[in-house]
PDB file of N, CA, C and O in Angstrom:
ATOM      1  N   MET A   1      -0.884  12.910  -2.581  1.00  0.00           N
ATOM      2  CA  MET A   1      -0.052  11.857  -2.665  1.00  0.00           C
ATOM      3  C   MET A   1       1.467  12.317  -2.024  1.00  0.00           C
ATOM      4  O   MET A   1       1.976  13.436  -1.971  1.00  0.00           O
ATOM      5  N   LYS A   2       1.811  11.426  -1.712  1.00  0.00           N
ATOM      6  CA  LYS A   2       3.517  12.098  -1.047  1.00  0.00           C
ATOM      7  C   LYS A   2       4.149  11.167  -2.179  1.00  0.00           C
ATOM      8  O   LYS A   2       3.762  10.057  -2.545  1.00  0.00           O
ATOM      9  N   VAL A   3       5.079  11.818  -2.567  1.00  0.00           N
ATOM     10  CA  VAL A   3       5.866  11.127  -4.070  1.00  0.00           C
ATOM     11  C   VAL A   3       7.528  10.920  -3.779  1.00  0.00           C
ATOM     12  O   VAL A   3       7.979  12.006  -3.414  1.00  0.00           O
ATOM     13  N   LEU A   4       8.434  10.021  -3.817  1.00  0.00           N
ATOM     14  CA  LEU A   4       9.533  10.396  -3.540  1.00  0.00           C
ATOM     15  C   LEU A   4      10.142   9.946  -4.955  1.00  0.00           C
ATOM     16  O   LEU A   4      10.240   8.775  -5.322  1.00  0.00           O
ATOM     17  N   PRO A   5      10.525  11.050  -5.668  1.00  0.00           N
ATOM     18  CA  PRO A   5      11.304  11.008  -6.889  1.00  0.00           C
ATOM     19  C   PRO A   5      12.912  10.681  -6.609  1.00  0.00           C
ATOM     20  O   PRO A   5      13.520  11.313  -5.745  1.00  0.00           O
ATOM     21  N   LEU A   6      13.542   9.667  -7.390  1.00  0.00           N
ATOM     22  CA  LEU A   6      14.629   9.192  -7.141  1.00  0.00           C
ATOM     23  C   LEU A   6      15.444  10.098  -8.193  1.00  0.00           C
ATOM     24  O   LEU A   6      15.045   9.847  -9.330  1.00  0.00           O
ATOM     25  N   GLY A   7      16.185  10.810  -8.181  1.00  0.00           N
ATOM     26  CA  GLY A   7      16.786  11.635  -9.178  1.00  0.00           C
ATOM     27  C   GLY A   7      15.946  12.947  -9.576  1.00  0.00           C
ATOM     28  O   GLY A   7      15.561  13.303 -10.690  1.00  0.00           O
ATOM     29  N   SER A   8      15.761  13.630  -8.162  1.00  0.00           N
ATOM     30  CA  SER A   8      14.801  14.628  -8.652  1.00  0.00           C
ATOM     31  C   SER A   8      15.711  15.903  -8.690  1.00  0.00           C
ATOM     32  O   SER A   8      15.163  17.003  -8.633  1.00  0.00           O
ATOM     33  N   THR A   9      16.962  15.818  -8.776  1.00  0.00           N
ATOM     34  CA  THR A   9      17.770  17.135  -8.744  1.00  0.00           C
ATOM     35  C   THR A   9      18.555  17.097 -10.352  1.00  0.00           C
ATOM     36  O   THR A   9      19.220  18.068 -10.713  1.00  0.00           O
ATOM     37  N   VAL A  10      18.400  15.948 -11.190  1.00  0.00           N
ATOM     38  CA  VAL A  10      18.591  16.112 -12.247  1.00  0.00           C
ATOM     39  C   VAL A  10      17.577  16.636 -13.372  1.00  0.00           C
ATOM     40  O   VAL A  10      16.363  16.627 -13.169  1.00  0.00           O
ATOM     41  N   TYR A  11      18.097  17.054 -14.469  1.00  0.00           N
ATOM     42  CA  TYR A  11      17.157  17.968 -15.319  1.00  0.00           C
ATOM     43  C   TYR A  11      15.660  17.312 -15.595  1.00  0.00           C
ATOM     44  O   TYR A  11      14.635  17.952 -15.361  1.00  0.00           O
ATOM     45  N   ILE A  12      15.653  16.276 -15.999  1.00  0.00           N
ATOM     46  CA  ILE A  12      14.593  15.481 -16.339  1.00  0.00           C
ATOM     47  C   ILE A  12      13.706  15.397 -14.777  1.00  0.00           C
ATOM     48  O   ILE A  12      12.521  15.711 -14.658  1.00  0.00           O
ATOM     49  N   GLY A  13      14.615  14.886 -13.630  1.00  0.00           N
ATOM     50  CA  GLY A  13      13.795  14.928 -12.646  1.00  0.00           C
ATOM     51  C   GLY A  13      13.085  16.136 -11.969  1.00  0.00           C
ATOM     52  O   GLY A  13      12.010  16.179 -11.371  1.00  0.00           O
ATOM     53  N   SER A  14      13.996  17.099 -12.239  1.00  0.00           N
ATOM     54  CA  SER A  14      13.136  18.648 -12.073  1.00  0.00           C
ATOM     55  C   SER A  14      11.878  18.918 -12.546  1.00  0.00           C
ATOM     56  O   SER A  14      10.984  19.516 -11.947  1.00  0.00           O
ATOM     57  N   VAL A  15      11.848  18.444 -13.663  1.00  0.00           N
ATOM     58  CA  VAL A  15      10.664  18.701 -14.800  1.00  0.00           C
ATOM     59  C   VAL A  15       9.528  17.691 -14.062  1.00  0.00           C
ATOM     60  O   VAL A  15       8.406  18.159 -13.867  1.00  0.00           O
ATOM     61  N   VAL A  16       9.763  16.589 -13.738  1.00  0.00           N
ATOM     62  CA  VAL A  16       8.554  15.733 -13.052  1.00  0.00           C
ATOM     63  C   VAL A  16       8.350  16.418 -11.902  1.00  0.00           C
ATOM     64  O   VAL A  16       7.185  16.721 -11.641  1.00  0.00           O
ATOM     65  N   VAL A  17       9.352  16.784 -11.035  1.00  0.00           N
ATOM     66  CA  VAL A  17       8.842  17.337  -9.579  1.00  0.00           C
ATOM     67  C   VAL A  17       8.102  18.449  -9.841  1.00  0.00           C
ATOM     68  O   VAL A  17       7.269  18.636  -8.954  1.00  0.00           O
ATOM     69  N   ARG A  18       8.073  19.433 -10.898  1.00  0.00           N
ATOM     70  CA  ARG A  18       7.159  20.514 -11.109  1.00  0.00           C
ATOM     71  C   ARG A  18       6.051  20.280 -11.609  1.00  0.00           C
ATOM     72  O   ARG A  18       5.148  21.116 -11.628  1.00  0.00           O
ATOM     73  N   GLN A  19       5.958  19.148 -12.070  1.00  0.00           N
ATOM     74  CA  GLN A  19       4.799  18.633 -12.507  1.00  0.00           C
ATOM     75  C   GLN A  19       3.969  17.845 -11.383  1.00  0.00           C
ATOM     76  O   GLN A  19       2.739  17.864 -11.344  1.00  0.00           O
ATOM     77  N   LEU A  20       4.533  17.361 -10.751  1.00  0.00           N
ATOM     78  CA  LEU A  20       4.128  16.839  -9.468  1.00  0.00           C
ATOM     79  C   LEU A  20       3.542  17.844  -8.472  1.00  0.00           C
ATOM     80  O   LEU A  20       2.474  17.594  -7.912  1.00  0.00           O
ATOM     81  N   THR A  21       4.121  18.811  -8.274  1.00  0.00           N
ATOM     82  CA  THR A  21       3.774  19.709  -7.315  1.00  0.00           C
ATOM     83  C   THR A  21       2.735  20.651  -8.126  1.00  0.00           C
ATOM     84  O   THR A  21       2.326  21.537  -7.375  1.00  0.00           O
ATOM     85  N   ALA A  22       2.337  20.712  -9.058  1.00  0.00           N
ATOM     86  CA  ALA A  22       1.884  21.580  -9.793  1.00  0.00           C
ATOM     87  C   ALA A  22       0.325  20.611  -9.748  1.00  0.00           C
ATOM     88  O   ALA A  22      -0.739  21.224  -9.843  1.00  0.00           O
ATOM     89  N   HIS A  23       0.331  19.543  -9.642  1.00  0.00           N
ATOM     90  CA  HIS A  23      -0.890  18.797  -9.551  1.00  0.00           C
ATOM     91  C   HIS A  23      -1.286  18.537  -7.872  1.00  0.00           C
ATOM     92  O   HIS A  23      -2.106  17.689  -7.518  1.00  0.00           O
ATOM     93  N   GLY A  24      -0.790  19.133  -7.247  1.00  0.00           N
ATOM     94  CA  GLY A  24      -1.064  19.018  -5.515  1.00  0.00           C
ATOM     95  C   GLY A  24      -0.243  17.843  -4.970  1.00  0.00           C
ATOM     96  O   GLY A  24      -0.458  17.697  -3.766  1.00  0.00           O
ATOM     97  N   HIS A  25       0.671  16.918  -5.495  1.00  0.00           N
ATOM     98  CA  HIS A  25       1.370  16.062  -4.896  1.00  0.00           C
ATOM     99  C   HIS A  25       2.570  16.806  -3.840  1.00  0.00           C
ATOM    100  O   HIS A  25       2.997  17.935  -4.082  1.00  0.00           O
ATOM    101  N   GLN A  26       2.950  16.137  -2.859  1.00  0.00           N
ATOM    102  CA  GLN A  26       3.743  16.370  -1.882  1.00  0.00           C
ATOM    103  C   GLN A  26       5.214  15.729  -2.278  1.00  0.00           C
ATOM    104  O   GLN A  26       5.350  14.506  -2.239  1.00  0.00           O
ATOM    105  N   VAL A  27       6.378  16.638  -2.684  1.00  0.00           N
ATOM    106  CA  VAL A  27       7.412  15.667  -3.105  1.00  0.00           C
ATOM    107  C   VAL A  27       8.246  15.698  -1.933  1.00  0.00           C
ATOM    108  O   VAL A  27       8.118  16.570  -1.074  1.00  0.00           O
ATOM    109  N   VAL A  28       9.190  14.672  -1.864  1.00  0.00           N
ATOM    110  CA  VAL A  28      10.093  14.409  -0.794  1.00  0.00           C
ATOM    111  C   VAL A  28      11.233  14.061  -1.830  1.00  0.00           C
ATOM    112  O   VAL A  28      11.012  13.525  -2.915  1.00  0.00           O
ATOM    113  N   HIS A  29      12.296  14.377  -1.433  1.00  0.00           N
ATOM    114  CA  HIS A  29      13.329  14.400  -2.554  1.00  0.00           C
ATOM    115  C   HIS A  29      14.358  13.044  -1.725  1.00  0.00           C
ATOM    116  O   HIS A  29      14.380  12.703  -0.542  1.00  0.00           O
ATOM    117  N   SER A  30      14.931  12.650  -2.616  1.00  0.00           N
ATOM    118  CA  SER A  30      16.111  11.852  -2.316  1.00  0.00           C
ATOM    119  C   SER A  30      17.287  11.870  -2.884  1.00  0.00           C
ATOM    120  O   SER A  30      17.437  11.488  -4.045  1.00  0.00           O
ATOM    121  N   VAL A  31      18.294  12.327  -2.121  1.00  0.00           N
ATOM    122  CA  VAL A  31      19.489  12.546  -2.777  1.00  0.00           C
ATOM    123  C   VAL A  31      20.858  12.176  -2.127  1.00  0.00           C
ATOM    124  O   VAL A  31      20.774  11.948  -0.920  1.00  0.00           O
ATOM    125  N   LYS A  32      22.002  12.079  -2.631  1.00  0.00           N
ATOM    126  CA  LYS A  32      23.046  11.473  -2.282  1.00  0.00           C
ATOM    127  C   LYS A  32      23.425  12.561  -1.091  1.00  0.00           C
ATOM    128  O   LYS A  32      22.734  13.560  -0.894  1.00  0.00           O
ATOM    129  N   GLU A  33      24.592  12.249  -0.333  1.00  0.00           N
ATOM    130  CA  GLU A  33      25.283  13.173   0.671  1.00  0.00           C
ATOM    131  C   GLU A  33      25.588  14.357   0.045  1.00  0.00           C
ATOM    132  O   GLU A  33      25.168  15.456   0.409  1.00  0.00           O
ATOM    133  N   ASP A  34      26.631  14.061  -1.300  1.00  0.00           N
ATOM    134  CA  ASP A  34      27.158  14.858  -1.942  1.00  0.00           C
ATOM    135  C   ASP A  34      26.518  15.824  -2.648  1.00  0.00           C
ATOM    136  O   ASP A  34      27.066  16.884  -2.948  1.00  0.00           O
ATOM    137  N   SER A  35      25.058  15.460  -3.025  1.00  0.00           N
ATOM    138  CA  SER A  35      24.183  16.287  -4.052  1.00  0.00           C
ATOM    139  C   SER A  35      23.851  17.726  -3.194  1.00  0.00           C
ATOM    140  O   SER A  35      23.804  18.114  -2.027  1.00  0.00           O
ATOM    141  N   ARG A  36      23.658  18.236  -4.543  1.00  0.00           N
ATOM    142  CA  ARG A  36      22.894  19.776  -4.057  1.00  0.00           C
ATOM    143  C   ARG A  36      21.489  19.330  -3.723  1.00  0.00           C
ATOM    144  O   ARG A  36      20.711  18.729  -4.464  1.00  0.00           O
ATOM    145  N   LEU A  37      21.268  19.797  -2.263  1.00  0.00           N
ATOM    146  CA  LEU A  37      20.078  19.846  -1.856  1.00  0.00           C
ATOM    147  C   LEU A  37      19.239  20.950  -2.238  1.00  0.00           C
ATOM    148  O   LEU A  37      19.606  22.114  -2.404  1.00  0.00           O
ATOM    149  N   PRO A  38      17.783  20.361  -2.392  1.00  0.00           N
ATOM    150  CA  PRO A  38      16.636  21.386  -2.607  1.00  0.00           C
ATOM    151  C   PRO A  38      16.677  22.321  -1.506  1.00  0.00           C
ATOM    152  O   PRO A  38      17.275  21.863  -0.533  1.00  0.00           O
ATOM    153  N   THR A  39      16.167  23.638  -1.341  1.00  0.00           N
ATOM    154  CA  THR A  39      15.731  24.360  -0.346  1.00  0.00           C
ATOM    155  C   THR A  39      14.821  24.374  -0.004  1.00  0.00           C
ATOM    156  O   THR A  39      14.102  24.514  -0.993  1.00  0.00           O
ATOM    157  N   GLY A  40      13.978  24.294   1.237  1.00  0.00           N
ATOM    158  CA  GLY A  40      12.722  24.574   1.629  1.00  0.00           C
ATOM    159  C   GLY A  40      11.946  23.303   1.327  1.00  0.00           C
ATOM    160  O   GLY A  40      10.757  23.334   1.644  1.00  0.00           O
ATOM    161  N   GLU A  41      12.447  22.100   0.725  1.00  0.00           N
ATOM    162  CA  GLU A  41      11.657  21.096   0.609  1.00  0.00           C
ATOM    163  C   GLU A  41      12.154  19.718   1.390  1.00  0.00           C
ATOM    164  O   GLU A  41      13.351  19.683   1.676  1.00  0.00           O
ATOM    165  N   PRO A  42      11.315  18.555   1.765  1.00  0.00           N
ATOM    166  CA  PRO A  42      11.549  17.589   2.552  1.00  0.00           C
ATOM    167  C   PRO A  42      12.806  16.780   1.843  1.00  0.00           C
ATOM    168  O   PRO A  42      12.701  16.548   0.639  1.00  0.00           O
ATOM    169  N   VAL A  43      13.789  16.417   2.427  1.00  0.00           N
ATOM    170  CA  VAL A  43      14.773  15.866   1.816  1.00  0.00           C
ATOM    171  C   VAL A  43      15.472  14.668   2.493  1.00  0.00           C
ATOM    172  O   VAL A  43      15.882  14.843   3.640  1.00  0.00           O
ATOM    173  N   ARG A  44      15.640  13.548   1.940  1.00  0.00           N
ATOM    174  CA  ARG A  44      16.012  12.510   2.517  1.00  0.00           C
ATOM    175  C   ARG A  44      17.373  11.881   1.944  1.00  0.00           C
ATOM    176  O   ARG A  44      17.587  12.081   0.749  1.00  0.00           O
ATOM    177  N   ILE A  45      18.273  11.174   2.641  1.00  0.00           N
ATOM    178  CA  ILE A  45      19.274  10.933   2.058  1.00  0.00           C
ATOM    179  C   ILE A  45      19.493   9.430   1.546  1.00  0.00           C
ATOM    180  O   ILE A  45      19.054   8.480   2.193  1.00  0.00           O
ATOM    181  N   GLY A  46      20.109   9.291   0.499  1.00  0.00           N
ATOM    182  CA  GLY A  46      19.813   7.998  -0.084  1.00  0.00           C
ATOM    183  C   GLY A  46      20.620   7.556  -1.356  1.00  0.00           C
ATOM    184  O   GLY A  46      20.455   8.318  -2.308  1.00  0.00           O
ATOM    185  N   ASP A  47      21.413   6.547  -1.568  1.00  0.00           N
ATOM    186  CA  ASP A  47      22.080   6.570  -2.812  1.00  0.00           C
ATOM    187  C   ASP A  47      21.764   5.154  -3.655  1.00  0.00           C
ATOM    188  O   ASP A  47      21.634   4.058  -3.110  1.00  0.00           O
ATOM    189  N   LEU A  48      21.700   5.321  -4.624  1.00  0.00           N
ATOM    190  CA  LEU A  48      21.291   4.047  -5.606  1.00  0.00           C
ATOM    191  C   LEU A  48      22.395   2.748  -5.630  1.00  0.00           C
ATOM    192  O   LEU A  48      22.076   1.597  -5.928  1.00  0.00           O
ATOM    193  N   ALA A  49      23.785   3.198  -5.244  1.00  0.00           N
ATOM    194  CA  ALA A  49      24.720   2.116  -5.031  1.00  0.00           C
ATOM    195  C   ALA A  49      24.716   1.608  -3.373  1.00  0.00           C
ATOM    196  O   ALA A  49      25.586   0.839  -2.963  1.00  0.00           O
ATOM    197  N   ASP A  50      23.887   2.012  -2.695  1.00  0.00           N
ATOM    198  CA  ASP A  50      23.645   1.603  -1.366  1.00  0.00           C
ATOM    199  C   ASP A  50      22.129   1.316  -1.342  1.00  0.00           C
ATOM    200  O   ASP A  50      21.315   2.236  -1.416  1.00  0.00           O
ATOM    201  N   PRO A  51      21.691  -0.248  -1.216  1.00  0.00           N
ATOM    202  CA  PRO A  51      20.247  -0.443  -1.435  1.00  0.00           C
ATOM    203  C   PRO A  51      19.948  -0.030   0.273  1.00  0.00           C
ATOM    204  O   PRO A  51      18.906   0.531   0.610  1.00  0.00           O
ATOM    205  N   ASP A  52      20.960  -0.381   1.187  1.00  0.00           N
ATOM    206  CA  ASP A  52      20.472  -0.315   2.343  1.00  0.00           C
ATOM    207  C   ASP A  52      19.718   1.118   2.914  1.00  0.00           C
ATOM    208  O   ASP A  52      18.744   1.320   3.640  1.00  0.00           O
ATOM    209  N   SER A  53      20.644   1.962   2.230  1.00  0.00           N
ATOM    210  CA  SER A  53      20.268   3.759   2.215  1.00  0.00           C
ATOM    211  C   SER A  53      18.921   3.752   1.430  1.00  0.00           C
ATOM    212  O   SER A  53      18.287   4.785   1.642  1.00  0.00           O
ATOM    213  N   LEU A  54      18.372   2.974   0.675  1.00  0.00           N
ATOM    214  CA  LEU A  54      17.162   3.188  -0.147  1.00  0.00           C
ATOM    215  C   LEU A  54      16.077   2.586   0.575  1.00  0.00           C
ATOM    216  O   LEU A  54      14.940   3.058   0.589  1.00  0.00           O
ATOM    217  N   ARG A  55      16.492   1.354   1.282  1.00  0.00           N
ATOM    218  CA  ARG A  55      15.521   1.074   2.403  1.00  0.00           C
ATOM    219  C   ARG A  55      14.772   1.944   3.271  1.00  0.00           C
ATOM    220  O   ARG A  55      13.543   1.960   3.338  1.00  0.00           O
ATOM    221  N   ALA A  56      15.659   2.760   4.015  1.00  0.00           N
ATOM    222  CA  ALA A  56      15.651   3.596   4.751  1.00  0.00           C
ATOM    223  C   ALA A  56      14.900   5.069   4.390  1.00  0.00           C
ATOM    224  O   ALA A  56      14.264   5.735   5.207  1.00  0.00           O
ATOM    225  N   VAL A  57      15.114   5.402   3.041  1.00  0.00           N
ATOM    226  CA  VAL A  57      14.393   6.249   2.344  1.00  0.00           C
ATOM    227  C   VAL A  57      12.958   6.187   1.868  1.00  0.00           C
ATOM    228  O   VAL A  57      12.191   7.144   1.972  1.00  0.00           O
ATOM    229  N   VAL A  58      12.599   4.909   1.292  1.00  0.00           N
ATOM    230  CA  VAL A  58      11.376   4.669   1.217  1.00  0.00           C
ATOM    231  C   VAL A  58      10.563   4.030   2.077  1.00  0.00           C
ATOM    232  O   VAL A  58      10.409   2.809   2.040  1.00  0.00           O
ATOM    233  N   THR A  59       9.846   4.979   3.108  1.00  0.00           N
ATOM    234  CA  THR A  59       9.162   4.317   4.547  1.00  0.00           C
ATOM    235  C   THR A  59       7.640   4.270   3.792  1.00  0.00           C
ATOM    236  O   THR A  59       7.396   4.330   2.587  1.00  0.00           O
ATOM    237  N   GLU A  60       6.778   4.149   4.851  1.00  0.00           N
ATOM    238  CA  GLU A  60       5.690   3.693   4.875  1.00  0.00           C
ATOM    239  C   GLU A  60       4.679   4.946   4.686  1.00  0.00           C
ATOM    240  O   GLU A  60       3.501   4.810   4.356  1.00  0.00           O
ATOM    241  N   ASP A  61       5.235   6.033   4.913  1.00  0.00           N
ATOM    242  CA  ASP A  61       4.414   7.322   4.652  1.00  0.00           C
ATOM    243  C   ASP A  61       4.766   7.701   3.207  1.00  0.00           C
ATOM    244  O   ASP A  61       4.370   8.852   3.025  1.00  0.00           O
ATOM    245  N   ILE A  62       5.381   7.175   2.043  1.00  0.00           N
ATOM    246  CA  ILE A  62       5.712   7.458   0.852  1.00  0.00           C
ATOM    247  C   ILE A  62       4.600   6.579  -0.197  1.00  0.00           C
ATOM    248  O   ILE A  62       4.596   5.366  -0.409  1.00  0.00           O
ATOM    249  N   ASP A  63       3.824   7.468  -0.673  1.00  0.00           N
ATOM    250  CA  ASP A  63       2.634   6.722  -1.561  1.00  0.00           C
ATOM    251  C   ASP A  63       3.230   6.267  -2.955  1.00  0.00           C
ATOM    252  O   ASP A  63       2.702   5.395  -3.645  1.00  0.00           O
ATOM    253  N   GLY A  64       4.388   6.949  -3.299  1.00  0.00           N
ATOM    254  CA  GLY A  64       4.675   6.237  -4.527  1.00  0.00           C
ATOM    255  C   GLY A  64       6.197   6.743  -4.626  1.00  0.00           C
ATOM    256  O   GLY A  64       6.654   7.593  -3.862  1.00  0.00           O
ATOM    257  N   VAL A  65       6.907   6.145  -5.617  1.00  0.00           N
ATOM    258  CA  VAL A  65       8.207   6.473  -6.224  1.00  0.00           C
ATOM    259  C   VAL A  65       8.460   6.255  -7.412  1.00  0.00           C
ATOM    260  O   VAL A  65       8.292   5.152  -7.932  1.00  0.00           O
ATOM    261  N   THR A  66       9.008   7.527  -8.164  1.00  0.00           N
ATOM    262  CA  THR A  66       9.546   7.634  -9.202  1.00  0.00           C
ATOM    263  C   THR A  66      11.070   7.144  -9.653  1.00  0.00           C
ATOM    264  O   THR A  66      11.857   7.434  -8.752  1.00  0.00           O
ATOM    265  N   SER A  67      11.631   6.584 -10.614  1.00  0.00           N
ATOM    266  CA  SER A  67      12.754   6.130 -10.898  1.00  0.00           C
ATOM    267  C   SER A  67      13.412   7.092 -11.643  1.00  0.00           C
ATOM    268  O   SER A  67      13.727   6.506 -12.680  1.00  0.00           O
ATOM    269  N   LEU A  68      13.843   8.369 -11.712  1.00  0.00           N
ATOM    270  CA  LEU A  68      14.564   9.232 -12.607  1.00  0.00           C
ATOM    271  C   LEU A  68      16.190   9.311 -12.538  1.00  0.00           C
ATOM    272  O   LEU A  68      16.907  10.102 -13.151  1.00  0.00           O
ATOM    273  N   ALA A  69      16.572   8.317 -11.660  1.00  0.00           N
ATOM    274  CA  ALA A  69      18.192   8.635 -11.589  1.00  0.00           C
ATOM    275  C   ALA A  69      18.998   7.415 -12.144  1.00  0.00           C
ATOM    276  O   ALA A  69      18.540   6.289 -11.952  1.00  0.00           O
ATOM    277  N   SER A  70      19.861   7.535 -12.641  1.00  0.00           N
ATOM    278  CA  SER A  70      20.868   6.389 -13.128  1.00  0.00           C
ATOM    279  C   SER A  70      22.131   6.758 -12.173  1.00  0.00           C
ATOM    280  O   SER A  70      22.366   7.788 -11.540  1.00  0.00           O
ATOM    281  N   ALA A  71      23.072   5.187 -12.335  1.00  0.00           N
ATOM    282  CA  ALA A  71      24.171   5.130 -11.995  1.00  0.00           C
ATOM    283  C   ALA A  71      25.214   5.888 -13.071  1.00  0.00           C
ATOM    284  O   ALA A  71      25.006   5.877 -14.284  1.00  0.00           O
ATOM    285  N   ILE A  72      26.104   6.398 -12.588  1.00  0.00           N
ATOM    286  CA  ILE A  72      27.076   7.020 -13.618  1.00  0.00           C
ATOM    287  C   ILE A  72      28.402   6.321 -12.960  1.00  0.00           C
ATOM    288  O   ILE A  72      28.682   6.068 -11.789  1.00  0.00           O
ATOM    289  N   GLY A  73      29.182   6.089 -14.326  1.00  0.00           N
ATOM    290  CA  GLY A  73      30.588   5.597 -14.172  1.00  0.00           C
ATOM    291  C   GLY A  73      30.556   4.229 -14.658  1.00  0.00           C
ATOM    292  O   GLY A  73      29.658   3.767 -15.362  1.00  0.00           O
ATOM    293  N   ASP A  74      31.752   3.502 -14.179  1.00  0.00           N
ATOM    294  CA  ASP A  74      32.029   2.171 -14.990  1.00  0.00           C
ATOM    295  C   ASP A  74      31.573   1.024 -14.216  1.00  0.00           C
ATOM    296  O   ASP A  74      31.906  -0.116 -14.538  1.00  0.00           O
ATOM    297  N   GLY A  75      30.554   1.354 -12.846  1.00  0.00           N
ATOM    298  CA  GLY A  75      29.863   0.138 -12.408  1.00  0.00           C
ATOM    299  C   GLY A  75      30.891  -0.475 -11.299  1.00  0.00           C
ATOM    300  O   GLY A  75      30.450  -1.094 -10.330  1.00  0.00           O
ATOM    301  N   ARG A  76      32.221  -0.277 -11.489  1.00  0.00           N
ATOM    302  CA  ARG A  76      32.805  -1.102 -10.484  1.00  0.00           C
ATOM    303  C   ARG A  76      32.601  -0.943  -8.915  1.00  0.00           C
ATOM    304  O   ARG A  76      32.830  -1.801  -8.062  1.00  0.00           O
ATOM    305  N   GLY A  77      32.085   0.440  -8.712  1.00  0.00           N
ATOM    306  CA  GLY A  77      31.849   0.979  -7.463  1.00  0.00           C
ATOM    307  C   GLY A  77      30.652   0.688  -6.664  1.00  0.00           C
ATOM    308  O   GLY A  77      30.402   0.976  -5.493  1.00  0.00           O
ATOM    309  N   HIS A  78      29.776  -0.117  -7.787  1.00  0.00           N
ATOM    310  CA  HIS A  78      28.656  -0.712  -7.261  1.00  0.00           C
ATOM    311  C   HIS A  78      28.615  -2.178  -6.670  1.00  0.00           C
ATOM    312  O   HIS A  78      29.178  -3.163  -7.147  1.00  0.00           O
ATOM    313  N   ARG A  79      27.831  -2.119  -5.531  1.00  0.00           N
ATOM    314  CA  ARG A  79      27.796  -3.764  -5.212  1.00  0.00           C
ATOM    315  C   ARG A  79      26.784  -4.693  -6.048  1.00  0.00           C
ATOM    316  O   ARG A  79      25.718  -4.407  -6.593  1.00  0.00           O
ATOM    317  N   GLY A  80      27.449  -5.833  -5.963  1.00  0.00           N
ATOM    318  CA  GLY A  80      26.311  -6.931  -6.731  1.00  0.00           C
ATOM    319  C   GLY A  80      26.974  -6.775  -8.259  1.00  0.00           C
ATOM    320  O   GLY A  80      26.571  -7.521  -9.151  1.00  0.00           O
ATOM    321  N   ARG A  81      27.735  -6.038  -8.455  1.00  0.00           N
ATOM    322  CA  ARG A  81      28.199  -6.227 -10.081  1.00  0.00           C
ATOM    323  C   ARG A  81      29.595  -7.026  -9.876  1.00  0.00           C
ATOM    324  O   ARG A  81      30.264  -7.361 -10.853  1.00  0.00           O
TER     325      ARG A  81
END
């Protein structure tokens, strides 16, 4: 199964990624442009604050998505608030 965990570079996300790969799943990371990029693994650029970027990240080849990310800050920078 190809899984896209949102928040894969944060602590709990990294634990989930290890479990997914240990059980034979392929992980595709979704990170913000300014995030630390995992090396040697598929990466797509997406931002929780930008719904259009998330639509571009979650494509038909993705079998599942886990949401491990959260918005940090006061929320004034997020659209729709």
